[in-house]
N, C-alpha and C positions, 0 to 999 in steps of 0.2 A: 442631489446627493452624489457624492463621489465615492467610488469603491475601488479596492485593489483585491485581486484574486491571487492567492499563493497556492499553487497546485502543480505537482510534479508531472502530471500527465497532460500534455498540451491539448489533445482533443477534448478532454474533460473540461479544461479551463475555457476553451473557446465556446463549448456548449453552454457552460454556466454564464459566460459573458452575454451570449445571445438571449438567454432567459432573463437576465437582469435588465437588458436594454428594453425588453417588453414591459418591465416594471418601472421604467423611467429612472433607472440607476445607471449613472455614467461610470463605466469601468475605465479608469485612467491608466491601469498597468496590469499586466499578468506576469507574475514571477513564478519560477519553477523549482527553486531550491532554497535551502537555508542560506547558502553563500550569496546567491543572487539577491535574496530579500534583504539581507544585512547590508550589502553594498548599496542597494537602492535607498533604503531608509536613512542611511548615513548622510545622504546628500539631497533628500527630497522630503517634503512635508508629508505627514501621515494623512490618510484619507478619513472621511467620516466613518466608513465601514470597511472592515477587513474580512474577507472570506478565506478561511484558513484551513487547509488540509492538515490533519494532525501528523501523519507520517509522510515525510518527503524523502526523496531519493538519497539525500545525504544526511539524514538525521531527523529528529523530532522537531516540530515547529517551535516548541517553547524555547529552543536554543536561539531563535531570532531575538526574543525579548531579553535574553540574558546579555546580548551584545549591543542592542540599541533600544532606546526608549520610544515606545509607540503608545499613543493615547487613544487610538481608534477603538470603536466598539467592534466586537468580534463575533462572527458566526462561524462555528466549526463545520467543516464538511469532511466526512470520512466514511470509509467502508467498515470501520471497526465498531460494531454496535456494543461491544463489551465496555466501552468507555462512556456510553450514553448517560447512564444514571449519575455517574460521577461528574460528568461535564456540566450537568444542570446545577451542580452545587457551586460552580464558578459564577462570576459576574459576567458571563457571556450572554449575548442576545438569544442565541438558539444553537441547536445541534442538529445538523441535517445528515441523514444517512444516504450514501450513494447506492444506486442511482438516485439523484435528487428529484423528488416529486415536485412538479410545478406549483401545486396547491400549498405544499409545505414551505416552499421557497417564498411564495407570496405572503404567507402568514408570518414568516420570520421577518421579511422586509417591513411588513405593516407594524409588527411589534417594535422594530427599530425606529420607525418613523414616529411612533407615539412617544417613545422615550426621548427621541431627538427633539421633538417639538416642545417637550417639557424641560429640555436642557438637563435631562436626568440620565446622561450617558454613564454606563457603569465603568468604574476604573478597572483596568486590567490588572489582575493580581498574579504576578509571576510565581510567587511562592506557592499559591494554591495550585497553579498549573503543574509545578514540579511535583507536588504531592500526588496529584492526579495520576501521573505517570510512574511514580516511584515504585509501586508494587509490581508492575508488569513491563516496565520499559527499560530493563537492563540492556536490551537491544531491540531495535525496530526491525522486524523481519519483513521480507517482501510479501505482498499480498496478491500480486498479479505480475504478469510480464506484458510488455508492449513490444510487438514484433513488427518489422517492416516487410510488407509484401508489395513489391514494386513501388509505386508512389503512395501507397496507402499504409496506414497503421492499424494493427489489430490487437485488441486487448485479450489476453488469455488468462482467465481466472485459475487459481490453483486447483479448484474442484474439477476443472476440465483436463487436468494433466494426468496421463497414465504413467509416464516416467520421463526422465531426462537422460539423454545418452550422449556420448562423444563418439565422433567418427571422422577420420581423416583430418584431425586437428580442428574440427568444428564441434560446436555444442548445439544439440537439438532438443526441442520439446516435442514429445510424442503425446498427442491428445487421445482422449477416449473416443473421439470421432475418427481415429486412425489417420491423423494428419501429422506431418512433421514440419516444424518451423525452426529455422536457424536463428540463433541468438548470438549477439556479439559479446560473449563472455566465456571464460574457461569454466570447466566443471568445478574447479576449486573455488572460484569466485561465486558461482551460483550456490554452492554448498554453504558458504559463509553467510549468504543472504536469506537462506530459508530456515524456518523453524525446525530444529533437530527433533522436536517432538512429533513433527508431521512428515519429515523426509529423512530417509536413511540412505547413506552412501554404501550401496551393496558392494561395489568394486570401483576401480578407477574409471570404468566406463558407464556405470549406471547409478542414478539417484532415483529412489522410488518413494512415492507418497504412501502414507498409511492407508489411504482409501483404495489403492489399487492392489494391495496385498490380500488377495482373496483365495488364491490357490497356491500351495507350497508342497513340493514333493522332495523326498530324499534323493540325494545325488551321490556319486562316487566320492570316496575319500572323506566321508562324514560331512560333505557339503550339502547345501540346500539349493533347490531350484525354484525360482518364483515364476509363475506362469501368468503373464499379463493377458488381458482379454483380447487385445488387438495387435500388440507388437509381436512380430514373428521373425524379424530380421536376424536376431541372435538370441542365444539362450541367456537368460538372466540368472547367473550363478553366484551364490553367496559363498565366500571362502570359509574354510573350516575355522579360521581364526576369528571370524566375525559372527559365528553362529550364536554364541552366548549373548553378545551384545544385542544381536538382532532379536532374540527371543525376549530379552528384557525390554527392548523397545516396543514390542508388540503387547506387552502386559497392560 
């Protein structure tokens, strides 16, 4: 059996590939974006099985199917459990939540093999997939950051972020573990990629997640001061003009 992995996080793709090798599934290619996948499938045959992350770095994965025709069976892999029940309504083989459990992966592969042996592979239904995302996918927001530390990569989940700040033309993630990580993006770029229901742009310097807003005090000139648990380098001050929007955001 031949498979292709479409996953924007390369370490996750390599890990899944190793797990599939143990199950005698040959991974012939790992693709990391909508653009890369479209380019590949325009000139290469579709595999027996496609492991597909729902949200990629440059868009939602259903965009691949709107540009090229792919007849492969599909197993979804994603960190977004809110899509799980809906995904089962599609003719996909299975839906695996990250981090992928090896037993769940083996069960999904077994399910695929049974269908494959019966020549009963499901047809991929693009219209159903579009409907799956229609209510919630006006925009795909970032679910985690991947930062480079020397020769290594580290994944930072949103739940571990205390705030994001800019300093000396650099943008940094400050975690609840009191660590700072430089990311290769501007504050404006980061703000556009994060769900505004979960992150608020307090000022030009700070983006704060809802989970870290636990202590707020009054400040001069009708402003507010947010007191993070570990970040002490600078005061996190909310301007008077943003107070009303901030209070509405907290509701």
